[in-house]
All heavy atoms as a GROMACS GRO file, in nm:
protein
  504
    1MET      N    1  -3.272  -0.730  -0.446
    1MET     CA    2  -3.184  -0.827  -0.505
    1MET      C    3  -3.088  -0.753  -0.600
    1MET      O    4  -3.129  -0.676  -0.684
    1MET     CB    5  -3.266  -0.931  -0.583
    1MET     CG    6  -3.183  -1.032  -0.655
    1MET     SD    7  -3.277  -1.143  -0.762
    1MET     CE    8  -3.381  -1.224  -0.647
    2ALA      N    9  -2.963  -0.780  -0.585
    2ALA     CA   10  -2.863  -0.717  -0.671
    2ALA      C   11  -2.870  -0.777  -0.811
    2ALA      O   12  -2.910  -0.892  -0.830
    2ALA     CB   13  -2.724  -0.739  -0.612
    3ASP      N   14  -2.832  -0.700  -0.909
    3ASP     CA   15  -2.836  -0.748  -1.046
    3ASP      C   16  -2.704  -0.817  -1.081
    3ASP      O   17  -2.629  -0.774  -1.167
    3ASP     CB   18  -2.864  -0.633  -1.141
    3ASP     CG   19  -2.894  -0.682  -1.282
    3ASP    OD1   20  -2.934  -0.799  -1.295
    3ASP    OD2   21  -2.876  -0.605  -1.376
    4ASP      N   22  -2.676  -0.928  -1.012
    4ASP     CA   23  -2.553  -1.004  -1.037
    4ASP      C   24  -2.587  -1.129  -1.119
    4ASP      O   25  -2.557  -1.240  -1.083
    4ASP     CB   26  -2.483  -1.041  -0.907
    4ASP     CG   27  -2.574  -1.120  -0.813
    4ASP    OD1   28  -2.693  -1.133  -0.844
    4ASP    OD2   29  -2.525  -1.168  -0.710
    5PHE      N   30  -2.650  -1.105  -1.231
    5PHE     CA   31  -2.694  -1.210  -1.322
    5PHE      C   32  -2.574  -1.293  -1.366
    5PHE      O   33  -2.476  -1.239  -1.414
    5PHE     CB   34  -2.756  -1.141  -1.445
    5PHE     CG   35  -2.882  -1.204  -1.493
    5PHE    CD1   36  -3.004  -1.172  -1.438
    5PHE    CD2   37  -2.877  -1.294  -1.597
    5PHE    CE1   38  -3.119  -1.227  -1.486
    5PHE    CE2   39  -2.993  -1.350  -1.646
    5PHE     CZ   40  -3.114  -1.317  -1.590
    6ARG      N   41  -2.580  -1.422  -1.352
    6ARG     CA   42  -2.470  -1.510  -1.393
    6ARG      C   43  -2.498  -1.562  -1.533
    6ARG      O   44  -2.543  -1.675  -1.550
    6ARG     CB   45  -2.452  -1.622  -1.294
    6ARG     CG   46  -2.415  -1.572  -1.157
    6ARG     CD   47  -2.361  -1.682  -1.073
    6ARG     NE   48  -2.327  -1.628  -0.944
    6ARG     CZ   49  -2.203  -1.623  -0.898
    6ARG    NH1   50  -2.105  -1.671  -0.969
    6ARG    NH2   51  -2.180  -1.573  -0.780
    7HIS      N   52  -2.468  -1.477  -1.631
    7HIS     CA   53  -2.490  -1.516  -1.770
    7HIS      C   54  -2.394  -1.627  -1.810
    7HIS      O   55  -2.284  -1.637  -1.758
    7HIS     CB   56  -2.472  -1.396  -1.864
    7HIS     CG   57  -2.578  -1.292  -1.846
    7HIS    ND1   58  -2.704  -1.306  -1.898
    7HIS    CD2   59  -2.576  -1.176  -1.779
    7HIS    CE1   60  -2.775  -1.200  -1.864
    7HIS    NE2   61  -2.700  -1.120  -1.792
    8GLY      N   62  -2.439  -1.712  -1.900
    8GLY     CA   63  -2.356  -1.821  -1.947
    8GLY      C   64  -2.360  -1.944  -1.858
    8GLY      O   65  -2.276  -2.032  -1.869
    9THR      N   66  -2.460  -1.950  -1.769
    9THR     CA   67  -2.476  -2.065  -1.681
    9THR      C   68  -2.621  -2.112  -1.688
    9THR      O   69  -2.710  -2.039  -1.731
    9THR     CB   70  -2.444  -2.029  -1.534
    9THR    OG1   71  -2.539  -1.931  -1.489
    9THR    CG2   72  -2.304  -1.973  -1.518
   10VAL      N   73  -2.643  -2.235  -1.643
   10VAL     CA   74  -2.780  -2.287  -1.638
   10VAL      C   75  -2.860  -2.206  -1.537
   10VAL      O   76  -2.978  -2.177  -1.558
   10VAL     CB   77  -2.780  -2.437  -1.602
   10VAL    CG1   78  -2.922  -2.489  -1.586
   10VAL    CG2   79  -2.706  -2.517  -1.707
   11ARG      N   80  -2.796  -2.164  -1.431
   11ARG     CA   81  -2.863  -2.080  -1.332
   11ARG      C   82  -2.910  -1.949  -1.395
   11ARG      O   83  -3.021  -1.901  -1.368
   11ARG     CB   84  -2.768  -2.053  -1.216
   11ARG     CG   85  -2.830  -1.980  -1.103
   11ARG     CD   86  -2.731  -1.968  -0.989
   11ARG     NE   87  -2.794  -1.906  -0.876
   11ARG     CZ   88  -2.737  -1.890  -0.759
   11ARG    NH1   89  -2.614  -1.934  -0.740
   11ARG    NH2   90  -2.800  -1.834  -0.660
   12GLY      N   91  -2.825  -1.891  -1.480
   12GLY     CA   92  -2.864  -1.769  -1.551
   12GLY      C   93  -2.981  -1.794  -1.644
   12GLY      O   94  -3.072  -1.713  -1.655
   13TYR      N   95  -2.980  -1.910  -1.711
   13TYR     CA   96  -3.090  -1.946  -1.800
   13TYR      C   97  -3.221  -1.953  -1.722
   13TYR      O   98  -3.322  -1.898  -1.763
   13TYR     CB   99  -3.060  -2.080  -1.868
   13TYR     CG  100  -3.176  -2.133  -1.946
   13TYR    CD1  101  -3.205  -2.085  -2.073
   13TYR    CD2  102  -3.259  -2.231  -1.894
   13TYR    CE1  103  -3.312  -2.133  -2.145
   13TYR    CE2  104  -3.366  -2.280  -1.965
   13TYR     CZ  105  -3.393  -2.230  -2.091
   13TYR     OH  106  -3.500  -2.277  -2.161
   14ARG      N  107  -3.217  -2.020  -1.608
   14ARG     CA  108  -3.339  -2.032  -1.526
   14ARG      C  109  -3.386  -1.896  -1.476
   14ARG      O  110  -3.506  -1.872  -1.464
   14ARG     CB  111  -3.313  -2.126  -1.409
   14ARG     CG  112  -3.299  -2.269  -1.453
   14ARG     CD  113  -3.288  -2.362  -1.335
   14ARG     NE  114  -3.257  -2.496  -1.380
   14ARG     CZ  115  -3.162  -2.572  -1.328
   14ARG    NH1  116  -3.089  -2.526  -1.229
   14ARG    NH2  117  -3.141  -2.693  -1.374
   15ARG      N  118  -3.292  -1.808  -1.448
   15ARG     CA  119  -3.332  -1.674  -1.402
   15ARG      C  120  -3.402  -1.598  -1.515
   15ARG      O  121  -3.498  -1.526  -1.490
   15ARG     CB  122  -3.211  -1.598  -1.352
   15ARG     CG  123  -3.249  -1.466  -1.289
   15ARG     CD  124  -3.136  -1.407  -1.212
   15ARG     NE  125  -3.171  -1.273  -1.168
   15ARG     CZ  126  -3.090  -1.192  -1.106
   15ARG    NH1  127  -2.967  -1.232  -1.078
   15ARG    NH2  128  -3.128  -1.072  -1.071
   16HIS      N  129  -3.353  -1.613  -1.637
   16HIS     CA  130  -3.422  -1.552  -1.751
   16HIS      C  131  -3.566  -1.600  -1.755
   16HIS      O  132  -3.659  -1.522  -1.774
   16HIS     CB  133  -3.355  -1.591  -1.883
   16HIS     CG  134  -3.232  -1.512  -1.917
   16HIS    ND1  135  -3.234  -1.379  -1.949
   16HIS    CD2  136  -3.102  -1.550  -1.927
   16HIS    CE1  137  -3.112  -1.338  -1.978
   16HIS    NE2  138  -3.029  -1.441  -1.964
   17LEU      N  139  -3.586  -1.731  -1.739
   17LEU     CA  140  -3.721  -1.785  -1.741
   17LEU      C  141  -3.806  -1.730  -1.628
   17LEU      O  142  -3.921  -1.690  -1.647
   17LEU     CB  143  -3.717  -1.938  -1.733
   17LEU     CG  144  -3.654  -2.012  -1.850
   17LEU    CD1  145  -3.658  -2.162  -1.825
   17LEU    CD2  146  -3.721  -1.977  -1.981
   18ARG      N  147  -3.748  -1.730  -1.508
   18ARG     CA  148  -3.822  -1.683  -1.391
   18ARG      C  149  -3.863  -1.537  -1.405
   18ARG      O  150  -3.974  -1.499  -1.370
   18ARG     CB  151  -3.735  -1.703  -1.266
   18ARG     CG  152  -3.805  -1.671  -1.136
   18ARG     CD  153  -3.721  -1.703  -1.014
   18ARG     NE  154  -3.596  -1.628  -1.011
   18ARG     CZ  155  -3.474  -1.681  -1.024
   18ARG    NH1  156  -3.458  -1.811  -1.043
   18ARG    NH2  157  -3.366  -1.606  -1.019
   19GLU      N  158  -3.772  -1.454  -1.458
   19GLU     CA  159  -3.800  -1.311  -1.472
   19GLU      C  160  -3.868  -1.276  -1.603
   19GLU      O  161  -3.898  -1.159  -1.628
   19GLU     CB  162  -3.671  -1.232  -1.456
   19GLU     CG  163  -3.614  -1.244  -1.316
   19GLU     CD  164  -3.490  -1.160  -1.296
   19GLU    OE1  165  -3.443  -1.094  -1.392
   19GLU    OE2  166  -3.441  -1.158  -1.182
   20LYS      N  167  -3.890  -1.380  -1.687
   20LYS     CA  168  -3.957  -1.362  -1.816
   20LYS      C  169  -3.886  -1.257  -1.902
   20LYS      O  170  -3.947  -1.167  -1.958
   20LYS     CB  171  -4.104  -1.327  -1.796
   20LYS     CG  172  -4.179  -1.437  -1.727
   20LYS     CD  173  -4.324  -1.404  -1.706
   20LYS     CE  174  -4.390  -1.519  -1.631
   20LYS     NZ  175  -4.528  -1.493  -1.598
   21THR      N  176  -3.754  -1.272  -1.911
   21THR     CA  177  -3.674  -1.184  -1.996
   21THR      C  178  -3.625  -1.265  -2.116
   21THR      O  179  -3.628  -1.388  -2.115
   21THR     CB  180  -3.553  -1.128  -1.921
   21THR    OG1  181  -3.472  -1.236  -1.875
   21THR    CG2  182  -3.596  -1.043  -1.802
   22VAL      N  183  -3.580  -1.197  -2.218
   22VAL     CA  184  -3.526  -1.264  -2.336
   22VAL      C  185  -3.397  -1.334  -2.294
   22VAL      O  186  -3.309  -1.272  -2.234
   22VAL     CB  187  -3.499  -1.163  -2.449
   22VAL    CG1  188  -3.434  -1.231  -2.568
   22VAL    CG2  189  -3.628  -1.094  -2.490
   23THR      N  190  -3.387  -1.462  -2.327
   23THR     CA  191  -3.270  -1.540  -2.288
   23THR      C  192  -3.153  -1.506  -2.380
   23THR      O  193  -3.166  -1.512  -2.502
   23THR     CB  194  -3.300  -1.690  -2.296
   23THR    OG1  195  -3.419  -1.717  -2.221
   23THR    CG2  196  -3.187  -1.772  -2.239
   24CYS      N  197  -3.039  -1.472  -2.320
   24CYS     CA  198  -2.921  -1.436  -2.399
   24CYS      C  199  -2.855  -1.562  -2.455
   24CYS      O  200  -2.876  -1.674  -2.407
   24CYS     CB  201  -2.822  -1.357  -2.314
   24CYS     SG  202  -2.751  -1.448  -2.176
   25GLU      N  203  -2.775  -1.543  -2.557
   25GLU     CA  204  -2.710  -1.656  -2.625
   25GLU      C  205  -2.617  -1.735  -2.531
   25GLU      O  206  -2.618  -1.858  -2.536
   25GLU     CB  207  -2.634  -1.606  -2.748
   25GLU     CG  208  -2.590  -1.716  -2.839
   25GLU     CD  209  -2.706  -1.799  -2.895
   25GLU    OE1  210  -2.812  -1.743  -2.925
   25GLU    OE2  211  -2.688  -1.922  -2.908
   26PRO      N  212  -2.537  -1.671  -2.444
   26PRO     CA  213  -2.452  -1.750  -2.354
   26PRO      C  214  -2.532  -1.841  -2.260
   26PRO      O  215  -2.492  -1.955  -2.234
   26PRO     CB  216  -2.375  -1.645  -2.274
   26PRO     CG  217  -2.373  -1.525  -2.361
   26PRO     CD  218  -2.504  -1.528  -2.435
   27CYS      N  219  -2.647  -1.796  -2.213
   27CYS     CA  220  -2.730  -1.878  -2.125
   27CYS      C  221  -2.795  -1.992  -2.203
   27CYS      O  222  -2.805  -2.104  -2.153
   27CYS     CB  223  -2.835  -1.792  -2.055
   27CYS     SG  224  -2.765  -1.682  -1.930
   28LEU      N  225  -2.838  -1.966  -2.325
   28LEU     CA  226  -2.893  -2.072  -2.410
   28LEU      C  227  -2.787  -2.178  -2.437
   28LEU      O  228  -2.814  -2.298  -2.432
   28LEU     CB  229  -2.944  -2.015  -2.542
   28LEU     CG  230  -3.077  -1.942  -2.538
   28LEU    CD1  231  -3.102  -1.875  -2.673
   28LEU    CD2  232  -3.189  -2.036  -2.503
   29HIS      N  233  -2.666  -2.133  -2.466
   29HIS     CA  234  -2.556  -2.227  -2.492
   29HIS      C  235  -2.528  -2.313  -2.369
   29HIS      O  236  -2.507  -2.434  -2.381
   29HIS     CB  237  -2.432  -2.149  -2.534
   29HIS     CG  238  -2.315  -2.236  -2.564
   29HIS    ND1  239  -2.308  -2.313  -2.678
   29HIS    CD2  240  -2.202  -2.261  -2.494
   29HIS    CE1  241  -2.194  -2.380  -2.677
   29HIS    NE2  242  -2.129  -2.351  -2.566
   30ALA      N  243  -2.527  -2.251  -2.251
   30ALA     CA  244  -2.502  -2.326  -2.127
   30ALA      C  245  -2.610  -2.432  -2.106
   30ALA      O  246  -2.580  -2.545  -2.067
   30ALA     CB  247  -2.498  -2.231  -2.008
   31ARG      N  248  -2.733  -2.398  -2.134
   31ARG     CA  249  -2.841  -2.495  -2.118
   31ARG      C  250  -2.827  -2.611  -2.216
   31ARG      O  251  -2.844  -2.727  -2.181
   31ARG     CB  252  -2.977  -2.429  -2.137
   31ARG     CG  253  -3.088  -2.530  -2.118
   31ARG     CD  254  -3.218  -2.481  -2.169
   31ARG     NE  255  -3.314  -2.589  -2.163
   31ARG     CZ  256  -3.383  -2.630  -2.268
   31ARG    NH1  257  -3.368  -2.571  -2.383
   31ARG    NH2  258  -3.470  -2.726  -2.256
   32ARG      N  259  -2.794  -2.578  -2.342
   32ARG     CA  260  -2.776  -2.684  -2.442
   32ARG      C  261  -2.663  -2.778  -2.403
   32ARG      O  262  -2.674  -2.900  -2.416
   32ARG     CB  263  -2.746  -2.622  -2.579
   32ARG     CG  264  -2.867  -2.563  -2.645
   32ARG     CD  265  -2.833  -2.519  -2.787
   32ARG     NE  266  -2.919  -2.409  -2.824
   32ARG     CZ  267  -2.878  -2.285  -2.847
   32ARG    NH1  268  -2.751  -2.254  -2.841
   32ARG    NH2  269  -2.965  -2.191  -2.879
   33GLU      N  270  -2.552  -2.720  -2.356
   33GLU     CA  271  -2.438  -2.802  -2.314
   33GLU      C  272  -2.475  -2.891  -2.195
   33GLU      O  273  -2.435  -3.007  -2.190
   33GLU     CB  274  -2.319  -2.713  -2.277
   33GLU     CG  275  -2.254  -2.649  -2.396
   33GLU     CD  276  -2.189  -2.750  -2.489
   33GLU    OE1  277  -2.122  -2.843  -2.439
   33GLU    OE2  278  -2.207  -2.737  -2.611
   34ASP      N  279  -2.551  -2.837  -2.101
   34ASP     CA  280  -2.594  -2.915  -1.984
   34ASP      C  281  -2.685  -3.030  -2.026
   34ASP      O  282  -2.668  -3.143  -1.979
   34ASP     CB  283  -2.666  -2.823  -1.885
   34ASP     CG  284  -2.701  -2.895  -1.756
   34ASP    OD1  285  -2.608  -2.943  -1.688
   34ASP    OD2  286  -2.822  -2.902  -1.723
   35ASP      N  287  -2.779  -3.003  -2.115
   35ASP     CA  288  -2.868  -3.108  -2.164
   35ASP      C  289  -2.790  -3.218  -2.236
   35ASP      O  290  -2.816  -3.337  -2.218
   35ASP     CB  291  -2.974  -3.051  -2.259
   35ASP     CG  292  -3.083  -2.975  -2.187
   35ASP    OD1  293  -3.091  -2.983  -2.063
   35ASP    OD2  294  -3.161  -2.906  -2.256
   36ALA      N  295  -2.692  -3.177  -2.318
   36ALA     CA  296  -2.612  -3.274  -2.391
   36ALA      C  297  -2.528  -3.359  -2.295
   36ALA      O  298  -2.516  -3.481  -2.314
   36ALA     CB  299  -2.520  -3.203  -2.491
   37ALA      N  300  -2.474  -3.298  -2.191
   37ALA     CA  301  -2.393  -3.372  -2.093
   37ALA      C  302  -2.480  -3.473  -2.018
   37ALA      O  303  -2.438  -3.587  -1.993
   37ALA     CB  304  -2.328  -3.276  -1.994
   38LYS      N  305  -2.602  -3.434  -1.983
   38LYS     CA  306  -2.693  -3.526  -1.915
   38LYS      C  307  -2.731  -3.642  -2.005
   38LYS      O  308  -2.738  -3.757  -1.961
   38LYS     CB  309  -2.819  -3.452  -1.868
   38LYS     CG  310  -2.793  -3.361  -1.750
   38LYS     CD  311  -2.918  -3.286  -1.711
   38LYS     CE  312  -2.891  -3.192  -1.596
   38LYS     NZ  313  -3.009  -3.114  -1.560
   39LYS      N  314  -2.752  -3.614  -2.134
   39LYS     CA  315  -2.786  -3.719  -2.229
   39LYS      C  316  -2.669  -3.817  -2.243
   39LYS      O  317  -2.690  -3.939  -2.243
   39LYS     CB  318  -2.821  -3.658  -2.365
   39LYS     CG  319  -2.861  -3.761  -2.468
   39LYS     CD  320  -2.898  -3.697  -2.600
   39LYS     CE  321  -2.938  -3.804  -2.700
   39LYS     NZ  322  -2.975  -3.749  -2.828
   40ARG      N  323  -2.546  -3.765  -2.254
   40ARG     CA  324  -2.429  -3.852  -2.264
   40ARG      C  325  -2.415  -3.938  -2.140
   40ARG      O  326  -2.381  -4.057  -2.148
   40ARG     CB  327  -2.302  -3.769  -2.285
   40ARG     CG  328  -2.289  -3.713  -2.424
   40ARG     CD  329  -2.151  -3.654  -2.449
   40ARG     NE  330  -2.117  -3.548  -2.356
   40ARG     CZ  331  -2.144  -3.419  -2.374
   40ARG    NH1  332  -2.206  -3.380  -2.484
   40ARG    NH2  333  -2.109  -3.329  -2.284
   41ALA      N  334  -2.440  -3.882  -2.022
   41ALA     CA  335  -2.430  -3.957  -1.897
   41ALA      C  336  -2.534  -4.069  -1.891
   41ALA      O  337  -2.504  -4.180  -1.848
   41ALA     CB  338  -2.446  -3.864  -1.777
   42ARG      N  339  -2.657  -4.040  -1.936
   42ARG     CA  340  -2.762  -4.143  -1.939
   42ARG      C  341  -2.721  -4.256  -2.032
   42ARG      O  342  -2.736  -4.374  -1.999
   42ARG     CB  343  -2.894  -4.084  -1.987
   42ARG     CG  344  -2.975  -4.016  -1.881
   42ARG     CD  345  -3.118  -3.987  -1.926
   42ARG     NE  346  -3.127  -3.908  -2.048
   42ARG     CZ  347  -3.130  -3.776  -2.053
   42ARG    NH1  348  -3.122  -3.707  -1.943
   42ARG    NH2  349  -3.140  -3.713  -2.168
   43GLU      N  350  -2.669  -4.221  -2.150
   43GLU     CA  351  -2.629  -4.322  -2.247
   43GLU      C  352  -2.512  -4.406  -2.195
   43GLU      O  353  -2.509  -4.527  -2.213
   43GLU     CB  354  -2.592  -4.257  -2.380
   43GLU     CG  355  -2.713  -4.201  -2.453
   43GLU     CD  356  -2.676  -4.118  -2.574
   43GLU    OE1  357  -2.555  -4.090  -2.595
   43GLU    OE2  358  -2.768  -4.081  -2.649
   44ALA      N  359  -2.416  -4.342  -2.128
   44ALA     CA  360  -2.300  -4.413  -2.074
   44ALA      C  361  -2.342  -4.509  -1.964
   44ALA      O  362  -2.281  -4.615  -1.946
   44ALA     CB  363  -2.197  -4.313  -2.021
   45ALA      N  364  -2.446  -4.474  -1.891
   45ALA     CA  365  -2.496  -4.559  -1.783
   45ALA      C  366  -2.584  -4.671  -1.836
   45ALA      O  367  -2.628  -4.758  -1.760
   45ALA     CB  368  -2.573  -4.475  -1.681
   46GLY      N  369  -2.612  -4.669  -1.966
   46GLY     CA  370  -2.695  -4.773  -2.026
   46GLY      C  371  -2.844  -4.751  -2.008
   46GLY      O  372  -2.923  -4.842  -2.029
   47ASN      N  373  -2.882  -4.630  -1.971
   47ASN     CA  374  -3.024  -4.599  -1.954
   47ASN      C  375  -3.086  -4.564  -2.088
   47ASN      O  376  -3.020  -4.507  -2.176
   47ASN     CB  377  -3.042  -4.481  -1.858
   47ASN     CG  378  -2.998  -4.517  -1.719
   47ASN    OD1  379  -3.008  -4.632  -1.677
   47ASN    ND2  380  -2.948  -4.420  -1.645
   48PRO      N  381  -3.213  -4.597  -2.107
   48PRO     CA  382  -3.278  -4.563  -2.234
   48PRO      C  383  -3.296  -4.412  -2.248
   48PRO      O  384  -3.291  -4.339  -2.149
   48PRO     CB  385  -3.414  -4.633  -2.222
   48PRO     CG  386  -3.437  -4.648  -2.077
   48PRO     CD  387  -3.302  -4.662  -2.013
   49PRO      N  388  -3.317  -4.365  -2.370
   49PRO     CA  389  -3.341  -4.222  -2.390
   49PRO      C  390  -3.463  -4.175  -2.312
   49PRO      O  391  -3.556  -4.252  -2.288
   49PRO     CB  392  -3.366  -4.209  -2.539
   49PRO     CG  393  -3.321  -4.336  -2.599
   49PRO     CD  394  -3.323  -4.439  -2.493
   50ARG      N  395  -3.460  -4.049  -2.274
   50ARG     CA  396  -3.572  -3.990  -2.202
   50ARG      C  397  -3.694  -3.985  -2.292
   50ARG      O  398  -3.684  -3.963  -2.412
   50ARG     CB  399  -3.534  -3.848  -2.163
   50ARG     CG  400  -3.580  -3.809  -2.026
   50ARG     CD  401  -3.521  -3.674  -1.989
   50ARG     NE  402  -3.624  -3.576  -2.014
   50ARG     CZ  403  -3.605  -3.458  -2.071
   50ARG    NH1  404  -3.487  -3.423  -2.109
   50ARG    NH2  405  -3.703  -3.376  -2.090
   51ARG      N  406  -3.812  -4.003  -2.236
   51ARG     CA  407  -3.935  -3.993  -2.313
   51ARG      C  408  -4.018  -3.880  -2.253
   51ARG      O  409  -4.028  -3.867  -2.133
   51ARG     CB  410  -4.011  -4.125  -2.310
   51ARG     CG  411  -3.929  -4.234  -2.378
   51ARG     CD  412  -4.000  -4.364  -2.396
   51ARG     NE  413  -4.127  -4.358  -2.463
   51ARG     CZ  414  -4.144  -4.370  -2.595
   51ARG    NH1  415  -4.042  -4.385  -2.672
   51ARG    NH2  416  -4.265  -4.368  -2.646
   52ARG      N  417  -4.077  -3.801  -2.342
   52ARG     CA  418  -4.159  -3.689  -2.298
   52ARG      C  419  -4.305  -3.718  -2.326
   52ARG      O  420  -4.339  -3.787  -2.420
   52ARG     CB  421  -4.123  -3.564  -2.376
   52ARG     CG  422  -3.989  -3.510  -2.347
   52ARG     CD  423  -3.977  -3.378  -2.419
   52ARG     NE  424  -3.842  -3.329  -2.413
   52ARG     CZ  425  -3.800  -3.226  -2.481
   52ARG    NH1  426  -3.881  -3.163  -2.561
   52ARG    NH2  427  -3.677  -3.186  -2.472
   53LYS      N  428  -4.390  -3.660  -2.243
   53LYS     CA  429  -4.534  -3.668  -2.269
   53LYS      C  430  -4.574  -3.551  -2.356
   53LYS      O  431  -4.529  -3.439  -2.338
   53LYS     CB  432  -4.612  -3.665  -2.139
   53LYS     CG  433  -4.602  -3.794  -2.063
   53LYS     CD  434  -4.706  -3.801  -1.954
   53LYS     CE  435  -4.701  -3.938  -1.892
   53LYS     NZ  436  -4.807  -3.958  -1.798
   54THR      N  437  -4.659  -3.579  -2.452
   54THR     CA  438  -4.710  -3.472  -2.537
   54THR      C  439  -4.831  -3.409  -2.467
   54THR      O  440  -4.877  -3.456  -2.363
   54THR     CB  441  -4.752  -3.527  -2.675
   54THR    OG1  442  -4.858  -3.619  -2.656
   54THR    CG2  443  -4.636  -3.595  -2.744
   55SER      N  444  -4.884  -3.306  -2.526
   55SER     CA  445  -5.000  -3.239  -2.466
   55SER      C  446  -5.123  -3.329  -2.465
   55SER      O  447  -5.218  -3.304  -2.392
   55SER     CB  448  -5.029  -3.110  -2.540
   55SER     OG  449  -5.058  -3.137  -2.675
   56ARG      N  450  -5.121  -3.435  -2.544
   56ARG     CA  451  -5.236  -3.526  -2.549
   56ARG      C  452  -5.213  -3.651  -2.466
   56ARG      O  453  -5.289  -3.746  -2.476
   56ARG     CB  454  -5.265  -3.562  -2.694
   56ARG     CG  455  -5.306  -3.441  -2.773
   56ARG     CD  456  -5.338  -3.475  -2.913
   56ARG     NE  457  -5.369  -3.352  -2.984
   56ARG     CZ  458  -5.429  -3.345  -3.098
   56ARG    NH1  459  -5.464  -3.456  -3.158
   56ARG    NH2  460  -5.453  -3.231  -3.155
   57GLY      N  461  -5.108  -3.652  -2.384
   57GLY     CA  462  -5.085  -3.763  -2.295
   57GLY      C  463  -5.006  -3.878  -2.354
   57GLY      O  464  -4.974  -3.974  -2.286
   58LYS      N  465  -4.973  -3.870  -2.482
   58LYS     CA  466  -4.892  -3.975  -2.544
   58LYS      C  467  -4.746  -3.947  -2.515
   58LYS      O  468  -4.709  -3.838  -2.473
   58LYS     CB  469  -4.918  -3.978  -2.694
   58LYS     CG  470  -5.060  -4.011  -2.728
   58LYS     CD  471  -5.082  -4.008  -2.878
   58LYS     CE  472  -5.228  -4.036  -2.910
   58LYS     NZ  473  -5.253  -4.029  -3.054
   59THR      N  474  -4.662  -4.046  -2.539
   59THR     CA  475  -4.519  -4.022  -2.518
   59THR      C  476  -4.447  -4.024  -2.652
   59THR      O  477  -4.492  -4.083  -2.748
   59THR     CB  478  -4.456  -4.130  -2.427
   59THR    OG1  479  -4.481  -4.259  -2.485
   59THR    CG2  480  -4.515  -4.125  -2.288
   60ARG      N  481  -4.334  -3.953  -2.655
   60ARG     CA  482  -4.251  -3.951  -2.773
   60ARG      C  483  -4.106  -3.942  -2.728
   60ARG      O  484  -4.077  -3.899  -2.618
   60ARG     CB  485  -4.285  -3.837  -2.867
   60ARG     CG  486  -4.258  -3.701  -2.808
   60ARG     CD  487  -4.301  -3.593  -2.908
   60ARG     NE  488  -4.274  -3.463  -2.853
   60ARG     CZ  489  -4.170  -3.387  -2.887
   60ARG    NH1  490  -4.083  -3.432  -2.972
   60ARG    NH2  491  -4.152  -3.269  -2.834
   61ASP      N  492  -4.015  -3.982  -2.815
   61ASP     CA  493  -3.872  -3.977  -2.781
   61ASP      C  494  -3.826  -3.833  -2.777
   61ASP      O  495  -3.869  -3.749  -2.855
   61ASP     CB  496  -3.790  -4.053  -2.885
   61ASP     CG  497  -3.819  -4.202  -2.880
   61ASP    OD1  498  -3.849  -4.250  -2.770
   61ASP    OD2  499  -3.813  -4.268  -2.985
   62ALA      N  500  -3.735  -3.805  -2.682
   62ALA     CA  501  -3.683  -3.669  -2.669
   62ALA      C  502  -3.551  -3.657  -2.740
   62ALA      O  503  -3.482  -3.747  -2.765
   62ALA     CB  504  -3.664  -3.634  -2.523
   0.00000   0.00000   0.00000
């Protein structure tokens, strides 16, 4: 596999996770922006906020 890492993208962020490398700031920023865009889209569609399960099986707001 060639080392054509696409830094500054969500794909690059996921590759950092997959390869267990330190995530660079541009990839972290891309992930944050993607999460924020998804949250705005959910809110615009009138959907409730996402809820996460905790390690004890309870839910909490994300």
